[in-house]
PDB file as gemmi writes it, atoms N, CA and C in Angstrom:
CRYST1    1.000    1.000    1.000  90.00  90.00  90.00 P 1                      
ATOM      1  N   UNK A   1     -14.008  -4.760   0.135  1.00  0.00           N  
ATOM      2  CA  UNK A   1     -13.004  -4.759   1.175  1.00  0.00           C  
ATOM      3  C   UNK A   1     -12.967  -3.414   1.894  1.00  0.00           C  
ATOM      4  N   UNK A   2     -13.788  -2.475   1.505  1.00  0.00           N  
ATOM      5  CA  UNK A   2     -13.751  -1.139   2.086  1.00  0.00           C  
ATOM      6  C   UNK A   2     -14.166  -1.105   3.556  1.00  0.00           C  
ATOM      7  N   UNK A   3     -14.889  -2.115   4.030  1.00  0.00           N  
ATOM      8  CA  UNK A   3     -15.303  -2.118   5.423  1.00  0.00           C  
ATOM      9  C   UNK A   3     -14.367  -2.926   6.323  1.00  0.00           C  
ATOM     10  N   UNK A   4     -13.238  -3.351   5.813  1.00  0.00           N  
ATOM     11  CA  UNK A   4     -12.252  -4.104   6.588  1.00  0.00           C  
ATOM     12  C   UNK A   4     -11.346  -3.128   7.322  1.00  0.00           C  
ATOM     13  N   UNK A   5     -11.143  -3.360   8.598  1.00  0.00           N  
ATOM     14  CA  UNK A   5     -10.272  -2.495   9.389  1.00  0.00           C  
ATOM     15  C   UNK A   5      -8.817  -2.716   8.975  1.00  0.00           C  
ATOM     16  N   UNK A   6      -8.017  -1.641   8.959  1.00  0.00           N  
ATOM     17  CA  UNK A   6      -6.609  -1.780   8.550  1.00  0.00           C  
ATOM     18  C   UNK A   6      -5.838  -2.846   9.332  1.00  0.00           C  
ATOM     19  N   UNK A   7      -6.143  -3.026  10.595  1.00  0.00           N  
ATOM     20  CA  UNK A   7      -5.416  -4.020  11.389  1.00  0.00           C  
ATOM     21  C   UNK A   7      -5.721  -5.456  10.969  1.00  0.00           C  
ATOM     22  N   UNK A   8      -6.715  -5.639  10.092  1.00  0.00           N  
ATOM     23  CA  UNK A   8      -7.061  -6.979   9.601  1.00  0.00           C  
ATOM     24  C   UNK A   8      -6.575  -7.242   8.183  1.00  0.00           C  
ATOM     25  N   UNK A   9      -5.757  -6.325   7.630  1.00  0.00           N  
ATOM     26  CA  UNK A   9      -5.223  -6.472   6.278  1.00  0.00           C  
ATOM     27  C   UNK A   9      -3.785  -6.972   6.345  1.00  0.00           C  
ATOM     28  N   UNK A  10      -3.483  -7.987   5.548  1.00  0.00           N  
ATOM     29  CA  UNK A  10      -2.125  -8.520   5.440  1.00  0.00           C  
ATOM     30  C   UNK A  10      -1.540  -8.142   4.089  1.00  0.00           C  
ATOM     31  N   UNK A  11      -0.351  -7.581   4.089  1.00  0.00           N  
ATOM     32  CA  UNK A  11       0.346  -7.207   2.855  1.00  0.00           C  
ATOM     33  C   UNK A  11       1.285  -8.343   2.469  1.00  0.00           C  
ATOM     34  N   UNK A  12       1.150  -8.835   1.250  1.00  0.00           N  
ATOM     35  CA  UNK A  12       2.001  -9.917   0.752  1.00  0.00           C  
ATOM     36  C   UNK A  12       3.133  -9.395  -0.104  1.00  0.00           C  
ATOM     37  N   UNK A  13       2.823  -8.390  -0.944  1.00  0.00           N  
ATOM     38  CA  UNK A  13       3.860  -7.857  -1.823  1.00  0.00           C  
ATOM     39  C   UNK A  13       3.433  -6.517  -2.410  1.00  0.00           C  
ATOM     40  N   UNK A  14       4.391  -5.841  -3.030  1.00  0.00           N  
ATOM     41  CA  UNK A  14       4.120  -4.610  -3.767  1.00  0.00           C  
ATOM     42  C   UNK A  14       4.030  -4.989  -5.239  1.00  0.00           C  
ATOM     43  N   UNK A  15       2.895  -4.705  -5.845  1.00  0.00           N  
ATOM     44  CA  UNK A  15       2.666  -5.057  -7.246  1.00  0.00           C  
ATOM     45  C   UNK A  15       3.103  -3.942  -8.196  1.00  0.00           C  
ATOM     46  N   UNK A  16       3.046  -2.701  -7.719  1.00  0.00           N  
ATOM     47  CA  UNK A  16       3.389  -1.561  -8.563  1.00  0.00           C  
ATOM     48  C   UNK A  16       3.774  -0.375  -7.688  1.00  0.00           C  
ATOM     49  N   UNK A  17       4.749   0.384  -8.150  1.00  0.00           N  
ATOM     50  CA  UNK A  17       5.076   1.636  -7.487  1.00  0.00           C  
ATOM     51  C   UNK A  17       6.400   1.595  -6.766  1.00  0.00           C  
ATOM     52  N   UNK A  18       6.726   2.739  -6.198  1.00  0.00           N  
ATOM     53  CA  UNK A  18       5.857   3.893  -6.007  1.00  0.00           C  
ATOM     54  C   UNK A  18       5.636   4.699  -7.287  1.00  0.00           C  
ATOM     55  N   UNK A  19       4.441   5.268  -7.377  1.00  0.00           N  
ATOM     56  CA  UNK A  19       4.043   6.085  -8.509  1.00  0.00           C  
ATOM     57  C   UNK A  19       3.661   7.463  -7.980  1.00  0.00           C  
ATOM     58  N   UNK A  20       4.191   8.503  -8.606  1.00  0.00           N  
ATOM     59  CA  UNK A  20       3.834   9.874  -8.236  1.00  0.00           C  
ATOM     60  C   UNK A  20       2.501  10.257  -8.866  1.00  0.00           C  
ATOM     61  N   UNK A  21       1.671  10.955  -8.102  1.00  0.00           N  
ATOM     62  CA  UNK A  21       0.386  11.415  -8.631  1.00  0.00           C  
ATOM     63  C   UNK A  21       0.588  12.307  -9.842  1.00  0.00           C  
ATOM     64  N   UNK A  22       1.648  13.107  -9.847  1.00  0.00           N  
ATOM     65  CA  UNK A  22       1.894  14.020 -10.974  1.00  0.00           C  
ATOM     66  C   UNK A  22       2.219  13.276 -12.267  1.00  0.00           C  
ATOM     67  N   UNK A  23       2.592  12.007 -12.164  1.00  0.00           N  
ATOM     68  CA  UNK A  23       2.875  11.197 -13.354  1.00  0.00           C  
ATOM     69  C   UNK A  23       1.627  10.511 -13.907  1.00  0.00           C  
ATOM     70  N   UNK A  24       0.520  10.650 -13.200  1.00  0.00           N  
ATOM     71  CA  UNK A  24      -0.732  10.036 -13.630  1.00  0.00           C  
ATOM     72  C   UNK A  24      -1.447  10.961 -14.615  1.00  0.00           C  
ATOM     73  N   UNK A  25      -2.296  10.419 -15.477  1.00  0.00           N  
ATOM     74  CA  UNK A  25      -3.132  11.296 -16.308  1.00  0.00           C  
ATOM     75  C   UNK A  25      -3.963  12.205 -15.393  1.00  0.00           C  
ATOM     76  N   UNK A  26      -4.155  13.428 -15.809  1.00  0.00           N  
ATOM     77  CA  UNK A  26      -4.832  14.406 -14.962  1.00  0.00           C  
ATOM     78  C   UNK A  26      -6.201  13.936 -14.474  1.00  0.00           C  
ATOM     79  N   UNK A  27      -6.937  13.242 -15.334  1.00  0.00           N  
ATOM     80  CA  UNK A  27      -8.281  12.789 -14.942  1.00  0.00           C  
ATOM     81  C   UNK A  27      -8.245  11.686 -13.880  1.00  0.00           C  
ATOM     82  N   UNK A  28      -7.106  11.024 -13.710  1.00  0.00           N  
ATOM     83  CA  UNK A  28      -6.980   9.962 -12.719  1.00  0.00           C  
ATOM     84  C   UNK A  28      -6.360  10.426 -11.403  1.00  0.00           C  
ATOM     85  N   UNK A  29      -5.854  11.655 -11.374  1.00  0.00           N  
ATOM     86  CA  UNK A  29      -5.195  12.155 -10.162  1.00  0.00           C  
ATOM     87  C   UNK A  29      -6.210  12.379  -9.056  1.00  0.00           C  
ATOM     88  N   UNK A  30      -5.831  12.031  -7.827  1.00  0.00           N  
ATOM     89  CA  UNK A  30      -6.738  12.288  -6.702  1.00  0.00           C  
ATOM     90  C   UNK A  30      -6.840  13.780  -6.435  1.00  0.00           C  
ATOM     91  N   UNK A  31      -7.980  14.195  -5.960  1.00  0.00           N  
ATOM     92  CA  UNK A  31      -8.207  15.601  -5.647  1.00  0.00           C  
ATOM     93  C   UNK A  31      -7.945  15.832  -4.154  1.00  0.00           C  
ATOM     94  N   UNK A  32      -6.734  15.524  -3.735  1.00  0.00           N  
ATOM     95  CA  UNK A  32      -6.346  15.676  -2.334  1.00  0.00           C  
ATOM     96  C   UNK A  32      -4.858  15.992  -2.293  1.00  0.00           C  
ATOM     97  N   UNK A  33      -4.465  17.113  -1.703  1.00  0.00           N  
ATOM     98  CA  UNK A  33      -3.055  17.513  -1.741  1.00  0.00           C  
ATOM     99  C   UNK A  33      -2.097  16.575  -1.007  1.00  0.00           C  
ATOM    100  N   UNK A  34      -2.592  15.797  -0.062  1.00  0.00           N  
ATOM    101  CA  UNK A  34      -1.717  14.887   0.682  1.00  0.00           C  
ATOM    102  C   UNK A  34      -1.417  13.603  -0.099  1.00  0.00           C  
ATOM    103  N   UNK A  35      -2.146  13.364  -1.171  1.00  0.00           N  
ATOM    104  CA  UNK A  35      -1.919  12.165  -1.988  1.00  0.00           C  
ATOM    105  C   UNK A  35      -0.841  12.474  -3.022  1.00  0.00           C  
ATOM    106  N   UNK A  36       0.412  12.159  -2.675  1.00  0.00           N  
ATOM    107  CA  UNK A  36       1.547  12.498  -3.517  1.00  0.00           C  
ATOM    108  C   UNK A  36       2.042  11.286  -4.303  1.00  0.00           C  
ATOM    109  N   UNK A  37       2.107  10.129  -3.649  1.00  0.00           N  
ATOM    110  CA  UNK A  37       2.598   8.902  -4.293  1.00  0.00           C  
ATOM    111  C   UNK A  37       1.816   7.710  -3.747  1.00  0.00           C  
ATOM    112  N   UNK A  38       1.764   6.650  -4.544  1.00  0.00           N  
ATOM    113  CA  UNK A  38       1.049   5.462  -4.077  1.00  0.00           C  
ATOM    114  C   UNK A  38       1.767   4.188  -4.484  1.00  0.00           C  
ATOM    115  N   UNK A  39       1.380   3.116  -3.781  1.00  0.00           N  
ATOM    116  CA  UNK A  39       1.803   1.759  -4.106  1.00  0.00           C  
ATOM    117  C   UNK A  39       0.555   0.943  -4.367  1.00  0.00           C  
ATOM    118  N   UNK A  40       0.656  -0.039  -5.245  1.00  0.00           N  
ATOM    119  CA  UNK A  40      -0.402  -1.034  -5.397  1.00  0.00           C  
ATOM    120  C   UNK A  40       0.111  -2.275  -4.683  1.00  0.00           C  
ATOM    121  N   UNK A  41      -0.632  -2.695  -3.666  1.00  0.00           N  
ATOM    122  CA  UNK A  41      -0.223  -3.822  -2.830  1.00  0.00           C  
ATOM    123  C   UNK A  41      -1.071  -5.048  -3.134  1.00  0.00           C  
ATOM    124  N   UNK A  42      -0.470  -6.215  -3.010  1.00  0.00           N  
ATOM    125  CA  UNK A  42      -1.196  -7.473  -3.018  1.00  0.00           C  
ATOM    126  C   UNK A  42      -1.530  -7.787  -1.573  1.00  0.00           C  
ATOM    127  N   UNK A  43      -2.818  -7.785  -1.233  1.00  0.00           N  
ATOM    128  CA  UNK A  43      -3.232  -7.960   0.157  1.00  0.00           C  
ATOM    129  C   UNK A  43      -4.303  -9.032   0.294  1.00  0.00           C  
ATOM    130  N   UNK A  44      -4.415  -9.545   1.502  1.00  0.00           N  
ATOM    131  CA  UNK A  44      -5.520 -10.418   1.893  1.00  0.00           C  
ATOM    132  C   UNK A  44      -6.028  -9.906   3.229  1.00  0.00           C  
ATOM    133  N   UNK A  45      -7.120 -10.478   3.679  1.00  0.00           N  
ATOM    134  CA  UNK A  45      -7.577 -10.198   5.030  1.00  0.00           C  
ATOM    135  C   UNK A  45      -7.161 -11.371   5.911  1.00  0.00           C  
ATOM    136  N   UNK A  46      -7.073 -11.123   7.198  1.00  0.00           N  
ATOM    137  CA  UNK A  46      -6.739 -12.203   8.125  1.00  0.00           C  
ATOM    138  C   UNK A  46      -7.830 -13.269   8.104  1.00  0.00           C  
ATOM    139  N   UNK A  47      -9.067 -12.870   7.883  1.00  0.00           N  
ATOM    140  CA  UNK A  47     -10.184 -13.810   7.876  1.00  0.00           C  
ATOM    141  C   UNK A  47     -10.200 -14.682   6.616  1.00  0.00           C  
ATOM    142  N   UNK A  48      -9.686 -14.155   5.487  1.00  0.00           N  
ATOM    143  CA  UNK A  48      -9.684 -14.901   4.214  1.00  0.00           C  
ATOM    144  C   UNK A  48      -8.315 -14.787   3.561  1.00  0.00           C  
ATOM    145  N   UNK A  49      -7.308 -15.441   4.123  1.00  0.00           N  
ATOM    146  CA  UNK A  49      -5.937 -15.280   3.637  1.00  0.00           C  
ATOM    147  C   UNK A  49      -5.662 -15.890   2.264  1.00  0.00           C  
ATOM    148  N   UNK A  50      -6.615 -16.590   1.681  1.00  0.00           N  
ATOM    149  CA  UNK A  50      -6.395 -17.182   0.360  1.00  0.00           C  
ATOM    150  C   UNK A  50      -7.005 -16.354  -0.774  1.00  0.00           C  
ATOM    151  N   UNK A  51      -7.702 -15.275  -0.449  1.00  0.00           N  
ATOM    152  CA  UNK A  51      -8.347 -14.423  -1.446  1.00  0.00           C  
ATOM    153  C   UNK A  51      -7.605 -13.094  -1.513  1.00  0.00           C  
ATOM    154  N   UNK A  52      -6.801 -12.907  -2.597  1.00  0.00           N  
ATOM    155  CA  UNK A  52      -5.953 -11.719  -2.700  1.00  0.00           C  
ATOM    156  C   UNK A  52      -6.648 -10.603  -3.473  1.00  0.00           C  
ATOM    157  N   UNK A  53      -6.395  -9.375  -3.009  1.00  0.00           N  
ATOM    158  CA  UNK A  53      -6.920  -8.169  -3.636  1.00  0.00           C  
ATOM    159  C   UNK A  53      -5.772  -7.224  -3.958  1.00  0.00           C  
ATOM    160  N   UNK A  54      -6.016  -6.303  -4.888  1.00  0.00           N  
ATOM    161  CA  UNK A  54      -5.108  -5.180  -5.104  1.00  0.00           C  
ATOM    162  C   UNK A  54      -5.615  -4.028  -4.260  1.00  0.00           C  
ATOM    163  N   UNK A  55      -4.686  -3.324  -3.626  1.00  0.00           N  
ATOM    164  CA  UNK A  55      -5.045  -2.244  -2.714  1.00  0.00           C  
ATOM    165  C   UNK A  55      -4.103  -1.072  -2.943  1.00  0.00           C  
ATOM    166  N   UNK A  56      -4.645   0.108  -3.224  1.00  0.00           N  
ATOM    167  CA  UNK A  56      -3.828   1.307  -3.401  1.00  0.00           C  
ATOM    168  C   UNK A  56      -3.614   1.960  -2.043  1.00  0.00           C  
ATOM    169  N   UNK A  57      -2.366   2.185  -1.713  1.00  0.00           N  
ATOM    170  CA  UNK A  57      -2.022   2.855  -0.459  1.00  0.00           C  
ATOM    171  C   UNK A  57      -1.288   4.136  -0.811  1.00  0.00           C  
ATOM    172  N   UNK A  58      -1.853   5.276  -0.397  1.00  0.00           N  
ATOM    173  CA  UNK A  58      -1.312   6.593  -0.731  1.00  0.00           C  
ATOM    174  C   UNK A  58      -0.431   7.130   0.386  1.00  0.00           C  
ATOM    175  N   UNK A  59       0.543   7.943   0.004  1.00  0.00           N  
ATOM    176  CA  UNK A  59       1.512   8.513   0.936  1.00  0.00           C  
ATOM    177  C   UNK A  59       1.659  10.015   0.689  1.00  0.00           C  
ATOM    178  N   UNK A  60       2.180  10.713   1.705  1.00  0.00           N  
ATOM    179  CA  UNK A  60       2.416  12.148   1.629  1.00  0.00           C  
ATOM    180  C   UNK A  60       3.635  12.497   0.785  1.00  0.00           C  
ATOM    181  N   UNK A  61       4.515  11.513   0.550  1.00  0.00           N  
ATOM    182  CA  UNK A  61       5.722  11.781  -0.228  1.00  0.00           C  
ATOM    183  C   UNK A  61       6.171  10.513  -0.950  1.00  0.00           C  
ATOM    184  N   UNK A  62       6.956  10.707  -2.004  1.00  0.00           N  
ATOM    185  CA  UNK A  62       7.535   9.592  -2.722  1.00  0.00           C  
ATOM    186  C   UNK A  62       8.463   8.802  -1.806  1.00  0.00           C  
ATOM    187  N   UNK A  63       9.233   9.513  -0.964  1.00  0.00           N  
ATOM    188  CA  UNK A  63      10.169   8.851  -0.060  1.00  0.00           C  
ATOM    189  C   UNK A  63       9.456   7.918   0.918  1.00  0.00           C  
ATOM    190  N   UNK A  64       8.302   8.344   1.439  1.00  0.00           N  
ATOM    191  CA  UNK A  64       7.533   7.480   2.341  1.00  0.00           C  
ATOM    192  C   UNK A  64       7.066   6.218   1.617  1.00  0.00           C  
ATOM    193  N   UNK A  65       6.589   6.377   0.401  1.00  0.00           N  
ATOM    194  CA  UNK A  65       6.135   5.225  -0.391  1.00  0.00           C  
ATOM    195  C   UNK A  65       7.300   4.284  -0.673  1.00  0.00           C  
ATOM    196  N   UNK A  66       8.449   4.846  -1.025  1.00  0.00           N  
ATOM    197  CA  UNK A  66       9.620   4.028  -1.326  1.00  0.00           C  
ATOM    198  C   UNK A  66      10.089   3.270  -0.085  1.00  0.00           C  
ATOM    199  N   UNK A  67      10.095   3.947   1.060  1.00  0.00           N  
ATOM    200  CA  UNK A  67      10.513   3.295   2.306  1.00  0.00           C  
ATOM    201  C   UNK A  67       9.573   2.152   2.661  1.00  0.00           C  
ATOM    202  N   UNK A  68       8.265   2.355   2.503  1.00  0.00           N  
ATOM    203  CA  UNK A  68       7.281   1.306   2.765  1.00  0.00           C  
ATOM    204  C   UNK A  68       7.540   0.111   1.849  1.00  0.00           C  
ATOM    205  N   UNK A  69       7.776   0.389   0.555  1.00  0.00           N  
ATOM    206  CA  UNK A  69       8.060  -0.681  -0.410  1.00  0.00           C  
ATOM    207  C   UNK A  69       9.291  -1.474   0.007  1.00  0.00           C  
ATOM    208  N   UNK A  70      10.344  -0.780   0.424  1.00  0.00           N  
ATOM    209  CA  UNK A  70      11.573  -1.455   0.849  1.00  0.00           C  
ATOM    210  C   UNK A  70      11.300  -2.392   2.019  1.00  0.00           C  
ATOM    211  N   UNK A  71      10.501  -1.968   2.967  1.00  0.00           N  
ATOM    212  CA  UNK A  71      10.175  -2.810   4.128  1.00  0.00           C  
ATOM    213  C   UNK A  71       9.376  -4.037   3.719  1.00  0.00           C  
ATOM    214  N   UNK A  72       8.388  -3.847   2.844  1.00  0.00           N  
ATOM    215  CA  UNK A  72       7.577  -4.984   2.386  1.00  0.00           C  
ATOM    216  C   UNK A  72       8.444  -5.964   1.604  1.00  0.00           C  
ATOM    217  N   UNK A  73       9.317  -5.442   0.762  1.00  0.00           N  
ATOM    218  CA  UNK A  73      10.176  -6.302  -0.055  1.00  0.00           C  
ATOM    219  C   UNK A  73      11.111  -7.167   0.794  1.00  0.00           C  
ATOM    220  N   UNK A  74      11.443  -6.725   1.990  1.00  0.00           N  
ATOM    221  CA  UNK A  74      12.347  -7.482   2.869  1.00  0.00           C  
ATOM    222  C   UNK A  74      11.632  -8.591   3.630  1.00  0.00           C  
ATOM    223  N   UNK A  75      10.316  -8.528   3.709  1.00  0.00           N  
ATOM    224  CA  UNK A  75       9.553  -9.521   4.475  1.00  0.00           C  
ATOM    225  C   UNK A  75       9.488 -10.845   3.723  1.00  0.00           C  
ATOM    226  N   UNK A  76       9.611 -11.922   4.458  1.00  0.00           N  
ATOM    227  CA  UNK A  76       9.534 -13.248   3.858  1.00  0.00           C  
ATOM    228  C   UNK A  76       8.130 -13.838   3.955  1.00  0.00           C  
ATOM    229  N   UNK A  77       7.242 -13.156   4.661  1.00  0.00           N  
ATOM    230  CA  UNK A  77       5.864 -13.614   4.808  1.00  0.00           C  
ATOM    231  C   UNK A  77       4.970 -12.395   4.895  1.00  0.00           C  
ATOM    232  N   UNK A  78       3.674 -12.603   4.852  1.00  0.00           N  
ATOM    233  CA  UNK A  78       2.729 -11.494   4.924  1.00  0.00           C  
ATOM    234  C   UNK A  78       2.876 -10.771   6.258  1.00  0.00           C  
ATOM    235  N   UNK A  79       2.666  -9.469   6.213  1.00  0.00           N  
ATOM    236  CA  UNK A  79       2.774  -8.633   7.406  1.00  0.00           C  
ATOM    237  C   UNK A  79       1.587  -7.688   7.437  1.00  0.00           C  
ATOM    238  N   UNK A  80       1.143  -7.340   8.644  1.00  0.00           N  
ATOM    239  CA  UNK A  80       0.020  -6.426   8.779  1.00  0.00           C  
ATOM    240  C   UNK A  80       0.326  -5.085   8.139  1.00  0.00           C  
ATOM    241  N   UNK A  81      -0.673  -4.492   7.495  1.00  0.00           N  
ATOM    242  CA  UNK A  81      -0.469  -3.241   6.768  1.00  0.00           C  
ATOM    243  C   UNK A  81       0.036  -2.134   7.681  1.00  0.00           C  
ATOM    244  N   UNK A  82      -0.435  -2.093   8.911  1.00  0.00           N  
ATOM    245  CA  UNK A  82       0.008  -1.068   9.853  1.00  0.00           C  
ATOM    246  C   UNK A  82       1.349  -1.404  10.472  1.00  0.00           C  
ATOM    247  N   UNK A  83       1.685  -2.693  10.574  1.00  0.00           N  
ATOM    248  CA  UNK A  83       2.963  -3.112  11.144  1.00  0.00           C  
ATOM    249  C   UNK A  83       4.137  -2.581  10.333  1.00  0.00           C  
ATOM    250  N   UNK A  84       3.982  -2.530   9.023  1.00  0.00           N  
ATOM    251  CA  UNK A  84       5.061  -2.043   8.166  1.00  0.00           C  
ATOM    252  C   UNK A  84       5.344  -0.581   8.459  1.00  0.00           C  
ATOM    253  N   UNK A  85       4.294   0.196   8.720  1.00  0.00           N  
ATOM    254  CA  UNK A  85       4.460   1.614   9.004  1.00  0.00           C  
ATOM    255  C   UNK A  85       5.149   1.871  10.330  1.00  0.00           C  
ATOM    256  N   UNK A  86       4.931   1.000  11.304  1.00  0.00           N  
ATOM    257  CA  UNK A  86       5.488   1.224  12.636  1.00  0.00           C  
ATOM    258  C   UNK A  86       6.787   0.494  12.867  1.00  0.00           C  
ATOM    259  N   UNK A  87       7.149  -0.394  11.953  1.00  0.00           N  
ATOM    260  CA  UNK A  87       8.383  -1.174  12.104  1.00  0.00           C  
ATOM    261  C   UNK A  87       9.589  -0.266  11.870  1.00  0.00           C  
ATOM    262  N   UNK A  88      10.532  -0.290  12.808  1.00  0.00           N  
ATOM    263  CA  UNK A  88      11.717   0.569  12.718  1.00  0.00           C  
ATOM    264  C   UNK A  88      12.666   0.025  11.772  1.00  0.00           C  
TER     265      UNK A  88                                                      
END                                                                             
């Protein structure tokens, strides 16, 4: 799924998180300072909406991850991964 454009990903639910990188075992932590917290999302592609994948989405802060989770949790149907970020 790495070659799928973000605008073609549909988010169905949050499976895990938000999780802080500092709470992860050191060997599993990302080596990038902007990766502070992540969510594990249940996603599909628009082209194959019946085949679900787990997708890790990283954020600059725990608050951003939590806000994203709150928006996804309020949706009654799948929503584009980028739509959640831009939805007021």
